[in-house]
C-alpha positions as CSV (number, residue, x, y, z in Angstrom):
1,M,130.8,106.2,90.1
2,Q,128.7,108.6,87.9
3,N,126.6,105.7,86.5
4,I,125.8,104.5,90.1
5,E,124.6,108.0,91.0
6,N,122.6,108.3,87.9
7,H,120.9,104.9,88.8
8,K,120.1,106.1,92.3
9,V,118.4,109.1,90.9
10,S,116.4,107.0,88.7
11,F,115.7,104.5,91.5
12,R,114.3,107.4,93.6
13,L,111.9,108.2,90.7
14,L,110.4,104.7,91.0
15,V,110.3,104.7,94.9
16,N,108.4,108.1,95.0
17,G,105.2,106.3,94.4
18,I,105.8,103.7,97.1
19,F,104.2,104.2,100.6
20,T,103.5,100.8,101.9
21,A,105.6,97.8,102.7
22,D,103.2,95.8,100.6
23,Q,104.0,97.9,97.6
24,L,107.6,97.6,98.2
25,R,107.4,93.8,98.5
26,R,105.4,93.7,95.2
27,I,108.2,95.6,93.4
28,Q,110.8,93.5,94.8
29,D,109.0,90.3,93.7
30,D,108.7,92.0,90.2
31,I,112.5,92.6,90.1
32,Q,113.0,89.0,91.0
33,T,110.7,88.0,88.1
34,I,112.5,90.3,85.6
35,S,115.8,88.9,86.8
36,Q,114.7,85.4,86.1
37,M,113.6,86.5,82.7
38,A,116.7,88.6,81.9
39,F,118.6,85.5,80.6
40,K,115.7,84.5,78.3
41,I,115.0,87.8,77.0
42,G,114.8,87.5,73.2
43,A,114.1,90.1,70.5
44,G,112.0,93.2,71.3
45,S,112.1,95.5,74.3
46,L,112.3,94.4,77.8
47,S,109.2,96.4,78.6
48,S,107.1,94.5,76.0
49,Q,108.3,91.1,77.4
50,I,107.5,91.9,81.2
51,K,104.2,93.9,80.5
52,T,101.8,91.1,81.6
53,K,104.3,89.5,84.1
54,V,104.9,92.4,86.5
55,G,102.9,95.4,88.1
56,S,102.4,98.6,86.5
57,S,104.9,100.5,88.6
58,I,108.0,98.6,87.6
59,Y,106.6,98.1,84.1
60,L,106.3,102.0,83.6
61,Y,109.8,102.5,85.2
62,I,111.2,100.0,82.7
63,L,109.3,101.5,79.8
64,S,110.5,105.1,80.8
65,L,114.0,104.0,81.0
66,E,113.9,102.4,77.6
67,K,112.3,105.6,76.0
68,E,115.0,107.7,77.5
69,K,117.7,105.1,76.5
70,R,118.9,104.7,80.0
71,L,118.1,100.9,80.5
72,P,121.4,99.1,80.8
73,A,122.2,96.7,78.0
74,A,121.3,93.0,78.4
75,A,124.8,92.3,79.6
76,S,124.5,94.8,82.4
77,L,120.8,94.3,83.3
78,G,121.6,91.8,86.0
79,S,123.8,94.0,88.0
80,F,121.4,97.0,87.4
81,L,118.5,94.9,88.9
82,V,120.7,93.8,91.9
83,E,121.6,97.5,92.4
84,L,117.9,98.4,92.3
85,S,117.0,95.6,94.6
86,G,119.8,96.8,97.2
87,F,118.5,100.2,96.9
88,L,114.9,99.1,97.8
89,D,116.2,97.0,100.7
90,G,117.8,100.2,102.2
91,I,114.3,101.9,102.6
92,D,113.3,102.0,106.3
93,K,110.2,100.3,107.2
94,I,107.9,101.5,109.9
95,T,105.1,99.3,111.3
96,L,102.0,101.2,112.4
97,T,99.2,99.3,114.1
98,L,95.8,101.0,113.9
99,A,92.3,100.2,115.0
100,F,91.0,100.6,111.4
101,E,91.8,99.9,107.9
102,P,93.3,103.2,106.5
103,S,92.4,104.4,103.1
104,A,95.1,104.7,100.4
105,G,94.9,108.5,100.7
106,F,95.4,108.3,104.6
107,Q,98.4,106.0,104.1
108,K,99.9,108.3,101.7
109,E,99.5,111.3,104.0
110,I,101.0,109.4,107.0
111,V,104.0,108.3,105.0
112,L,104.6,111.7,103.6
113,W,104.5,113.3,107.1
114,L,107.0,110.7,108.3
115,E,109.3,111.3,105.4
116,K,109.1,115.0,106.0
117,N,109.8,114.6,109.6
118,L,112.4,111.9,109.4
119,G,114.2,113.5,106.4
120,K,114.3,110.2,104.4
121,K,112.3,107.8,102.5
122,V,110.2,105.4,104.4
123,V,107.4,102.8,103.8
124,C,104.9,101.7,106.3
125,D,103.5,98.3,107.1
126,F,99.9,99.0,108.2
127,V,98.5,96.6,110.6
128,V,94.9,96.6,111.7
129,N,94.1,95.5,115.4
130,E,90.8,96.6,116.5
131,G,91.7,95.7,120.1
132,I,93.9,98.9,120.4
133,I,90.4,100.7,120.4
134,G,92.1,103.9,119.0
135,G,95.5,105.7,118.6
136,L,98.2,103.6,117.2
137,I,101.4,101.6,117.9
138,I,104.7,102.3,116.3
139,E,107.5,100.0,115.7
140,Y,110.7,101.4,114.1
141,H,114.3,100.3,114.2
142,G,113.4,97.8,117.0
143,K,111.8,100.5,119.1
144,Y,108.1,100.1,120.1
145,K,105.8,102.9,121.3
146,D,102.2,102.3,122.2
147,Y,100.0,105.3,121.8
148,S,96.7,103.3,121.7
149,K,93.7,103.9,123.7
150,A,93.8,100.4,125.0
151,A,97.2,101.1,126.6
152,E,95.9,104.2,128.0
153,I,92.8,102.5,129.6
154,E,94.9,99.7,130.9
155,S,97.2,102.1,132.6
156,Q,94.4,104.0,134.2
157,M,92.8,100.8,135.5
158,R,96.1,99.8,137.1
159,R,96.2,103.2,139.1
160,T,92.7,102.7,140.5
């Protein structure tokens, strides 16, 4: 049990830098790549063998685990990657539809605000739809809230 808890602490370090659903998908794809390679890993460190095949986030994560001598041995690597993948699958995803392409800084601010207010790690799938004019549409756990200007205008037009 202690080993699983240590892994979860380590997993949280990886996900601290993930803010968007795209980033999360890339890391999950990288984990798949590493899993497929795990059975073919020869001499040398895992990090050196995956360096050019995966993104920098997962590469640096694996490298840091190797340096700290916390990366599981080859025999346990598969189950470690399955655990990591499961942990990532458990992160809540929120879809935010905006009328503009948000900058990386804005995305990070929004996600950090949501995490603070929800009390847990989340990632956002940012969708651009200029037709909403302004404001945003939120989808979370099957619930949908339209705070767009288009919805507001439409509501006013129905009243007149």
